[in-house]
C-alpha positions as a LaTeX table, in Angstrom:
\begin{tabular}{lrrr}
\hline
Residue & $x$ (\AA) & $y$ (\AA) & $z$ (\AA) \\
\hline
Unk1 & 21.09 & $-20.40$ & 49.26 \\
Unk2 & 20.67 & $-17.55$ & 47.45 \\
Unk3 & 23.44 & $-18.71$ & 44.83 \\
Unk4 & 21.15 & $-21.44$ & 44.56 \\
Unk5 & 18.03 & $-19.53$ & 43.70 \\
Unk6 & 18.59 & $-16.83$ & 41.40 \\
Unk7 & 20.07 & $-19.02$ & 38.66 \\
Unk8 & 16.96 & $-20.83$ & 39.01 \\
Unk9 & 14.74 & $-17.76$ & 39.12 \\
Unk10 & 16.26 & $-16.57$ & 36.39 \\
Unk11 & 15.35 & $-19.55$ & 33.98 \\
Unk12 & 11.57 & $-19.30$ & 34.82 \\
Unk13 & 11.84 & $-15.69$ & 33.70 \\
Unk14 & 13.68 & $-16.23$ & 30.61 \\
Unk15 & 11.68 & $-19.11$ & 29.99 \\
Unk16 & 8.83 & $-17.05$ & 30.09 \\
Unk17 & 10.26 & $-14.10$ & 28.02 \\
Unk18 & 10.79 & $-16.12$ & 25.82 \\
Unk19 & 7.96 & $-17.18$ & 25.27 \\
Unk20 & 6.69 & $-13.29$ & 25.19 \\
Unk21 & 8.98 & $-12.65$ & 22.40 \\
Unk22 & 6.96 & $-13.03$ & 19.24 \\
Unk23 & 4.28 & $-11.26$ & 20.47 \\
Unk24 & 6.09 & $-8.04$ & 20.59 \\
Unk25 & 7.60 & $-9.39$ & 17.21 \\
Unk26 & 4.77 & $-11.18$ & 14.96 \\
Unk27 & 1.73 & $-9.61$ & 16.88 \\
Unk28 & $-0.51$ & $-6.91$ & 15.06 \\
Unk29 & $-0.31$ & $-3.76$ & 16.88 \\
Unk30 & 2.45 & $-4.66$ & 19.06 \\
Unk31 & 4.59 & $-6.26$ & 16.16 \\
Unk32 & 4.51 & $-3.73$ & 13.73 \\
Unk33 & 7.72 & $-2.19$ & 12.94 \\
Unk34 & 6.60 & 1.10 & 12.77 \\
Unk35 & 6.62 & 0.79 & 16.73 \\
Unk36 & 10.39 & 1.17 & 18.27 \\
Unk37 & 12.36 & $-0.81$ & 19.36 \\
Unk38 & 12.79 & $-0.30$ & 22.53 \\
Unk39 & 9.18 & 0.24 & 23.59 \\
Unk40 & 8.60 & $-3.35$ & 22.33 \\
Unk41 & 11.39 & $-4.72$ & 24.19 \\
Unk42 & 10.55 & $-3.30$ & 27.27 \\
Unk43 & 6.88 & $-3.96$ & 27.04 \\
Unk44 & 7.83 & $-8.10$ & 26.14 \\
Unk45 & 10.41 & $-7.10$ & 29.65 \\
Unk46 & 6.67 & $-5.52$ & 31.68 \\
Unk47 & 4.58 & $-8.24$ & 30.53 \\
Unk48 & 7.39 & $-11.01$ & 31.26 \\
Unk49 & 7.47 & $-9.80$ & 34.80 \\
Unk50 & 3.81 & $-9.51$ & 35.09 \\
Unk51 & 2.77 & $-13.74$ & 33.85 \\
Unk52 & 6.23 & $-14.39$ & 36.06 \\
Unk53 & 3.73 & $-13.92$ & 39.22 \\
Unk54 & 1.01 & $-15.52$ & 38.09 \\
Unk55 & 2.90 & $-18.62$ & 35.81 \\
Unk56 & 6.13 & $-18.76$ & 37.45 \\
Unk57 & 4.70 & $-22.20$ & 39.44 \\
Unk58 & 3.97 & $-23.90$ & 36.30 \\
Unk59 & 7.93 & $-23.70$ & 34.83 \\
Unk60 & 9.77 & $-27.29$ & 35.37 \\
Unk61 & 12.88 & $-27.04$ & 37.30 \\
Unk62 & 15.75 & $-26.01$ & 35.51 \\
Unk63 & 17.74 & $-28.56$ & 34.03 \\
Unk64 & 20.65 & $-30.23$ & 34.77 \\
Unk65 & 22.44 & $-29.82$ & 31.41 \\
Unk66 & 22.76 & $-26.75$ & 28.87 \\
Unk67 & 21.21 & $-28.52$ & 25.97 \\
Unk68 & 18.11 & $-28.83$ & 27.90 \\
Unk69 & 17.88 & $-25.32$ & 28.53 \\
Unk70 & 18.84 & $-24.66$ & 25.69 \\
Unk71 & 16.31 & $-26.90$ & 23.80 \\
Unk72 & 13.03 & $-25.61$ & 26.35 \\
Unk73 & 14.06 & $-22.11$ & 25.55 \\
Unk74 & 13.77 & $-22.54$ & 21.89 \\
Unk75 & 10.51 & $-25.05$ & 22.13 \\
Unk76 & 9.04 & $-21.99$ & 24.20 \\
Unk77 & 10.28 & $-20.10$ & 21.36 \\
Unk78 & 8.47 & $-21.98$ & 18.38 \\
Unk79 & 5.78 & $-21.85$ & 20.84 \\
Unk80 & 5.61 & $-18.82$ & 21.31 \\
Unk81 & 6.17 & $-17.92$ & 17.41 \\
Unk82 & 2.88 & $-20.10$ & 16.51 \\
Unk83 & 0.71 & $-18.28$ & 18.13 \\
Unk84 & 1.81 & $-14.97$ & 17.06 \\
Unk85 & 1.70 & $-15.49$ & 13.44 \\
Unk86 & $-2.23$ & $-17.08$ & 14.03 \\
Unk87 & $-3.25$ & $-12.79$ & 14.35 \\
Unk88 & $-0.50$ & $-12.04$ & 12.12 \\
Unk89 & $-2.24$ & $-14.59$ & 9.20 \\
Unk90 & $-5.55$ & $-13.40$ & 10.11 \\
Unk91 & $-4.65$ & $-9.57$ & 9.82 \\
Unk92 & $-3.52$ & $-10.00$ & 6.32 \\
Unk93 & $-6.88$ & $-10.43$ & 5.11 \\
Unk94 & $-7.24$ & $-6.67$ & 5.37 \\
Unk95 & $-4.51$ & $-6.93$ & 2.71 \\
Unk96 & $-5.80$ & $-9.15$ & 0.67 \\
Unk97 & $-9.33$ & $-7.35$ & 0.70 \\
Unk98 & $-7.05$ & $-3.84$ & 0.33 \\
Unk99 & $-5.08$ & $-5.02$ & $-2.81$ \\
Unk100 & $-8.44$ & $-6.32$ & $-4.35$ \\
Unk101 & $-9.94$ & $-3.42$ & $-3.98$ \\
Unk102 & $-6.86$ & $-1.38$ & $-5.64$ \\
Unk103 & $-7.80$ & $-3.73$ & $-8.68$ \\
Unk104 & $-11.07$ & $-3.90$ & $-9.02$ \\
Unk105 & $-11.08$ & 0.27 & $-8.94$ \\
Unk106 & $-8.26$ & 0.99 & $-10.73$ \\
Unk107 & $-6.14$ & 2.35 & $-7.90$ \\
Unk108 & $-3.60$ & $-0.53$ & $-7.77$ \\
Unk109 & $-0.45$ & 1.82 & $-9.93$ \\
Unk110 & $-0.57$ & 3.96 & $-6.34$ \\
Unk111 & 1.45 & 2.92 & $-3.53$ \\
Unk112 & 2.95 & 3.04 & $-0.39$ \\
Unk113 & 5.07 & 1.83 & 2.53 \\
Unk114 & 2.47 & $-0.55$ & 4.60 \\
Unk115 & 3.89 & $-1.22$ & 7.90 \\
Unk116 & 1.89 & $-3.79$ & 8.97 \\
Unk117 & 3.04 & $-5.76$ & 6.10 \\
Unk118 & 7.26 & $-4.60$ & 6.36 \\
Unk119 & 6.90 & $-3.93$ & 2.28 \\
Unk120 & 5.70 & $-1.06$ & $-0.40$ \\
Unk121 & 1.87 & $-1.87$ & $-1.74$ \\
Unk122 & $-1.35$ & $-0.40$ & $-2.49$ \\
Unk123 & $-2.37$ & 2.38 & $-0.74$ \\
Unk124 & $-5.63$ & 0.85 & $-0.35$ \\
Unk125 & $-4.25$ & $-2.12$ & 1.33 \\
Unk126 & $-2.60$ & $-0.30$ & 3.45 \\
Unk127 & $-5.69$ & 2.57 & 4.40 \\
Unk128 & $-7.65$ & $-0.70$ & 5.05 \\
Unk129 & $-4.79$ & $-2.87$ & 7.67 \\
Unk130 & $-3.78$ & 1.17 & 8.89 \\
Unk131 & $-7.76$ & 0.84 & 9.58 \\
Unk132 & $-7.93$ & $-2.63$ & 10.80 \\
Unk133 & $-5.13$ & $-1.87$ & 13.62 \\
Unk134 & $-6.35$ & 0.99 & 14.46 \\
Unk135 & $-10.08$ & $-0.89$ & 15.25 \\
Unk136 & $-8.28$ & $-3.44$ & 16.75 \\
Unk137 & $-6.65$ & $-0.81$ & 19.10 \\
Unk138 & $-10.36$ & 0.78 & 20.00 \\
Unk139 & $-11.97$ & $-2.61$ & 20.57 \\
Unk140 & $-9.06$ & $-3.70$ & 23.40 \\
Unk141 & $-8.61$ & $-6.58$ & 20.82 \\
Unk142 & $-5.16$ & $-6.69$ & 21.84 \\
Unk143 & $-6.01$ & $-7.14$ & 24.98 \\
Unk144 & $-7.18$ & $-10.26$ & 23.51 \\
Unk145 & $-3.54$ & $-11.10$ & 22.06 \\
Unk146 & $-2.01$ & $-10.58$ & 25.25 \\
Unk147 & $-5.46$ & $-12.53$ & 27.65 \\
Unk148 & $-4.07$ & $-15.36$ & 24.82 \\
Unk149 & $-0.19$ & $-15.43$ & 25.45 \\
Unk150 & $-1.09$ & $-15.99$ & 28.82 \\
Unk151 & $-3.70$ & $-18.66$ & 28.73 \\
Unk152 & $-0.94$ & $-20.63$ & 26.01 \\
Unk153 & 0.60 & $-21.68$ & 29.06 \\
Unk154 & $-2.20$ & $-23.45$ & 30.59 \\
Unk155 & $-3.27$ & $-24.87$ & 26.54 \\
Unk156 & 0.52 & $-25.66$ & 25.92 \\
Unk157 & 2.71 & $-26.62$ & 29.06 \\
Unk158 & 6.46 & $-25.28$ & 29.09 \\
Unk159 & 8.57 & $-29.05$ & 29.16 \\
Unk160 & 6.32 & $-31.09$ & 27.09 \\
Unk161 & 6.06 & $-31.81$ & 23.39 \\
Unk162 & 5.02 & $-29.57$ & 20.44 \\
Unk163 & 2.21 & $-30.67$ & 19.05 \\
Unk164 & 4.37 & $-29.72$ & 15.02 \\
Unk165 & 1.15 & $-32.06$ & 13.38 \\
Unk166 & $-1.07$ & $-29.45$ & 15.47 \\
Unk167 & 0.37 & $-26.82$ & 14.39 \\
Unk168 & 1.04 & $-27.16$ & 10.94 \\
Unk169 & $-2.81$ & $-27.49$ & 10.09 \\
Unk170 & $-3.95$ & $-24.78$ & 11.77 \\
Unk171 & $-1.63$ & $-22.21$ & 10.39 \\
Unk172 & $-2.60$ & $-24.18$ & 6.85 \\
Unk173 & $-6.35$ & $-23.65$ & 8.26 \\
Unk174 & $-5.83$ & $-20.47$ & 9.35 \\
Unk175 & $-4.00$ & $-19.41$ & 5.63 \\
Unk176 & $-6.90$ & $-20.26$ & 3.64 \\
Unk177 & $-9.67$ & $-18.33$ & 6.13 \\
Unk178 & $-7.31$ & $-15.71$ & 6.04 \\
Unk179 & $-7.42$ & $-15.76$ & 1.99 \\
Unk180 & $-11.09$ & $-16.45$ & 2.12 \\
Unk181 & $-11.81$ & $-13.44$ & 4.08 \\
Unk182 & $-10.37$ & $-11.22$ & 2.09 \\
Unk183 & $-12.29$ & $-12.12$ & $-0.86$ \\
Unk184 & $-15.62$ & $-11.71$ & 1.68 \\
Unk185 & $-14.72$ & $-8.31$ & 2.51 \\
Unk186 & $-13.90$ & $-7.09$ & $-1.13$ \\
Unk187 & $-17.45$ & $-9.38$ & $-2.30$ \\
Unk188 & $-18.91$ & $-5.92$ & $-3.26$ \\
Unk189 & $-16.19$ & $-4.57$ & $-5.19$ \\
Unk190 & $-16.15$ & $-7.40$ & $-7.71$ \\
Unk191 & $-19.45$ & $-7.40$ & $-7.77$ \\
Unk192 & $-19.49$ & $-3.79$ & $-8.44$ \\
Unk193 & $-16.36$ & $-4.76$ & $-11.29$ \\
Unk194 & $-18.20$ & $-6.89$ & $-13.09$ \\
Unk195 & $-21.17$ & $-5.29$ & $-13.60$ \\
Unk196 & $-19.48$ & $-1.92$ & $-14.55$ \\
Unk197 & $-17.20$ & $-3.20$ & $-16.61$ \\
Unk198 & $-20.55$ & $-5.29$ & $-18.57$ \\
Unk199 & $-21.93$ & $-2.12$ & $-18.32$ \\
Unk200 & $-19.29$ & $-0.55$ & $-20.24$ \\
Unk201 & $-18.98$ & $-3.49$ & $-22.74$ \\
Unk202 & $-22.41$ & $-2.89$ & $-23.94$ \\
Unk203 & $-21.89$ & 0.46 & $-24.09$ \\
Unk204 & $-19.00$ & 0.13 & $-26.18$ \\
Unk205 & $-21.08$ & $-2.22$ & $-28.47$ \\
Unk206 & $-23.97$ & $-0.53$ & $-29.19$ \\
Unk207 & $-22.77$ & 3.31 & $-29.40$ \\
Unk208 & $-19.67$ & 3.11 & $-31.67$ \\
Unk209 & $-16.76$ & 5.21 & $-31.92$ \\
Unk210 & $-17.75$ & 5.98 & $-27.84$ \\
Unk211 & $-14.50$ & 6.43 & $-25.80$ \\
Unk212 & $-14.85$ & 3.92 & $-22.90$ \\
Unk213 & $-11.81$ & 4.41 & $-21.06$ \\
Unk214 & $-12.26$ & 7.92 & $-21.06$ \\
Unk215 & $-15.18$ & 8.10 & $-19.61$ \\
Unk216 & $-15.28$ & 4.55 & $-17.58$ \\
Unk217 & $-12.11$ & 4.90 & $-16.13$ \\
Unk218 & $-12.61$ & 8.56 & $-14.29$ \\
Unk219 & $-16.20$ & 6.99 & $-13.16$ \\
Unk220 & $-14.44$ & 3.83 & $-12.35$ \\
Unk221 & $-12.59$ & 5.76 & $-9.55$ \\
Unk222 & $-15.26$ & 8.44 & $-7.94$ \\
Unk223 & $-17.68$ & 4.67 & $-8.04$ \\
Unk224 & $-14.62$ & 2.95 & $-6.08$ \\
Unk225 & $-14.48$ & 6.31 & $-3.20$ \\
Unk226 & $-17.90$ & 6.07 & $-2.99$ \\
Unk227 & $-18.49$ & 2.82 & $-2.68$ \\
Unk228 & $-15.41$ & 2.84 & 0.09 \\
Unk229 & $-17.28$ & 5.38 & 2.29 \\
Unk230 & $-19.56$ & 3.09 & 2.78 \\
Unk231 & $-18.65$ & $-0.64$ & 2.62 \\
Unk232 & $-15.83$ & 0.14 & 5.18 \\
Unk233 & $-17.57$ & 0.53 & 8.62 \\
Unk234 & $-19.03$ & $-2.93$ & 7.52 \\
Unk235 & $-16.73$ & $-4.25$ & 6.15 \\
Unk236 & $-14.58$ & $-3.45$ & 9.69 \\
Unk237 & $-17.23$ & $-5.11$ & 11.59 \\
Unk238 & $-17.33$ & $-7.96$ & 9.52 \\
Unk239 & $-13.13$ & $-8.23$ & 9.76 \\
Unk240 & $-13.99$ & $-7.51$ & 13.29 \\
Unk241 & $-15.72$ & $-10.19$ & 14.64 \\
Unk242 & $-13.78$ & $-13.12$ & 12.59 \\
Unk243 & $-10.87$ & $-11.87$ & 14.07 \\
Unk244 & $-12.41$ & $-12.38$ & 18.00 \\
Unk245 & $-13.62$ & $-15.35$ & 16.83 \\
Unk246 & $-10.54$ & $-17.28$ & 15.19 \\
Unk247 & $-8.78$ & $-15.98$ & 18.19 \\
Unk248 & $-11.16$ & $-17.02$ & 20.74 \\
Unk249 & $-11.05$ & $-21.15$ & 18.92 \\
Unk250 & $-7.21$ & $-20.94$ & 18.76 \\
Unk251 & $-6.11$ & $-18.80$ & 22.06 \\
Unk252 & $-8.79$ & $-19.59$ & 24.59 \\
\hline
\end{tabular}
């Protein structure tokens, strides 16, 4: 009796772990490379134990063939990856906004490692991304992502066919929305740069011999820092509102 129960329960736990693994690999905050692998692994195991007690009865029985078993595991890994990827794509809006801001304010030359992207990026983009991650943690929005994964067993039951076409449409929409949101976050700096560069151009045409770059570049840097200090609160508020709205519309 025990020899039959233990493999079946282990199979249920492994399926839940397969869906939760992308949560600690791709999700913002939880999946950042700055978090040690042991902590992420322990978090995935702990969450799997919790969801095992909640959704264990929704998992279909262990199939007889190994091929069907592996197919279910791969399907669960794909579903988890799609869910986590949507949140990661939304976070990329802050990186887009920071990059646009850096180019408009003359700070694009300064680069550093961005843990949210896992690669080198401009300092402003790293700052905006880290600020967004901090605000996600402060506002407990990472709990919303975990709840979305828990609710996914209702929207995407285990064993059913994966809606690849629907996933492709959703991912495409999220990429376009993330790109548009990034430019919306940086729109004040785009307007500022347009006005500032036009003003410098007019001054250069009206005052012959005026050292435009000598005066304009330091002033551009100074105004960039001033605008960033004044607008960072509004930028983060807009991002958090859009981030929460998109997560609720998709993860439920």
